[in-house]
N, C-alpha and C positions, 0 to 999 in steps of 0.2 A: 592383096590390098595392103600388105604391111609396108611397102615403100612409101605409101601416101601418108606421111607422118603428120600432116596438118589437116587431113580429111575429117570433117565434122558431121556430115550428113551422107548416108549411103542408102540409096533407093534401088533395090534389086527385086522389086515385086513383079508378079505376073510372068514368071519364068518356070523352069522345070527343075529347080533346085530340090534335091532330096536331103540336104543337110545345110546347116549354117556354115558359111565359109570360115575356115580356120584362120588364125593369125590376123584378126581384124586390128586396125591401128588403134592405139590407145587414145588417140585424139577424138574418137567418135563420140558424138553427142546424141545422134538420132539414127536409128536403124529401121528401115521399112522393108520387110521381107515377106509381105502378105501375098497370098495367092500363088503359092508354090506347092511342092509335094513333100514338105518336111514332116516327118513322123516322130522325130526324136530330138530332144534337147539334152545333149550329153553334159555331164559334169565338166566344169572347167572351160566350156566353150566361150564363156564371157570373161575369162580371167584377164585382169589388168585393165578392164574397160571402166575405170573409175569416173570418167566424165559422162558416161552414158546416162541420159535421163528419159529417153523415149524409145520404146520398141513397139512396132506394129507387126504382129505375126499372125493375123487372122487369115482365114481362107486356106489353112493348111490342114491336112488330115491328122491333127494331133489328138491323141487320147490322153487321159490322165496318166496312164502307165508310160507315156512317152517322155515324161519329165524325170530325168534322173535326180536322185536326192542331191541337194545343194547346187543344182544347175544354175541358179541365179545368185549364188554367193558372191559377195563383193560388189554387186550392182547397187546403185543408189537411184533407182528409177523413180520418176514421178508419174509417168504415164505408161500403161501397158494395155494393149488390146489383143485378145486371143478370141476373136469372134469367128463365127462360121467354121468351127472346128468340130471335134467329136467328144468334147468334154462331157462327162456325166456328173461331175461335181466341181466345186471350187478347188483349184490347185492349192496344195498346202504350203509350199515353200517359196512363194513369190516374195519379192523384196518388201521389207517392212516399211520402206520409205514411200510406197505408192500413195499418191493423192487421187489418181484416177485409174479405175480398173474396169475394163469393158469385156464382158464374157457373153455378150448377146449372140443369138443364133447358134446355140449349142444344144446339148441334150441333158442339161442339168435337171434333176428331178426333185431335189430338196436342198434347203439350206439348214444344216445341222448346227448344233449349239456352238461348236468351236471352229467352224469353217472360216470365220472372219476374225479370229482372235488376234492374228498377227497384224491386221491392217487398220490400226486405230487412226492413221493419218488420212484415210480416204474421205474425200468430200463429194466425189461423184462415182456412183456404182451402177454399171449397166448390166442387167440380167434379163433383159427383154428377149422374147422369142426363144424361150426354153420350154421345158416340160415341168416346171416347178409346181408341185401340189402343196407343199408344206414348208413353212418357215418356222423353225423351232423357237419357242418362246425364250427370249434372252439373247438370241444370236445377233440381233442388230445392236444390242447394247455395247458391243465392241467397236462400234463406229461412232464415237461421241461427237465428231465434227461433221458428220454427213449432211450435205446440203441438197443433194439431188439423187433420187433413187428411181431406177427404171426397172419395173417388174411387169410391164405390159406383155400381152400375148403369151401368157402362161396358163396354168390350170388351177390357180388359186381359188378356193371356195370362200375365203374370208379375207378381210383386211389384215395384213401382217401384224402380229402383236409387237408392241414396243414403240410404235411411231410417236405417241405423245411424249415419250422420254427423250427424243432426239431434238434437243433445243435449237439446233441450227437448221433443221430440215425445212426446206422451202418448196421443193418440187417433188411430187410423187406421181409416177405413171403406173396406173393399175388397170388401164383399159384392156378390153378383150381378154378377160379371165372368166371364171365361173362364180363370181361373188354374188351371193343371193341376199345378203343382209349387211347393212352398215350401221354399227352401233353408235350411240351418241358420244361415246368417249374413245372411238377408234383412232381419231387423229389428234385431238387436243387434250392437254392436261386437265385434270379434274380440279376444280376450285379456282379461286381468284388469287392474283398475286404471283402466280407461277410464270416466270419470264421465259419466253421462247420467241424465236423469229416467227413472223407471220408467213403462212403459206401463200404463195402467189401462183401456184399451179397444182391442182389435184385432178387427174383424169380418171373417170370411172365409167366412161361410155363403153358400150359393147359388153356389159355384164347383165345378168338376169335379175338384178336388184330392182325392186319396184321403187323408183326414185321418189314417188309421192309419199312413201312411208318413212323416208329419211327425215329425221327431225332437223329443223334449221340450226339448232344449237350444235349440231355435229361439226359444223364448219365455223365455229365462233372464233377460231384463231386464224382464219383466212383473211386476206386483205379486203376482198369483196366477193360478191356472188359470181363475178366474171371469172374468178380464179377456179371455179368448179365446173367440170365438164361431165354431164350425165347423158343418159339416153342412148338411142340408136342401137338397141339390142335386137338382133335377129337370130332365131333358132336355126 
């Protein structure tokens, strides 16, 4: 592809590629290479791609060990999707510039304290359809401008700690987990005068929480009752 010196978008998805093509043109802005057979992201494969802001590489058999250290060095990505892969944790060396990160449909089991420490610019985080049982207290504090959080279809037994401190968070997907209790301060800050954006979407359906026991004040910082989705739990 190197002769294509003005190429900005390259879509080579749904093929049988086992590696990312070498010598991609420096003009590239967007690369979609999902649904291939790529198992490894080697160091320097993205060298010189300073204009790239979007990579879609989901649907490849990528494990955490498949990312060589510094594989993403030099990239200033805004958007990255590595869904439908074989990740068991959040990759450690993704670009710090990311504003959207989608890791849904993997095998991630936990979010540990420093998993998200690099990604302070993220406003949309997709972690749905994993095996997440635990989100360590304080781990979400590294995402100060987070607006949308997808944690649906996991194995959480409680609402993740730290949500009230995320002042810009407006949408939280927690449906289809194992949540049995929702506390009155799980979503909203304690006390009056604490400024934060209002929630306009909280999904809790498909959890074994007895919704009639949840206090109305739990959602005092939501726009209205229509923003809350409850019920429809089946064993």
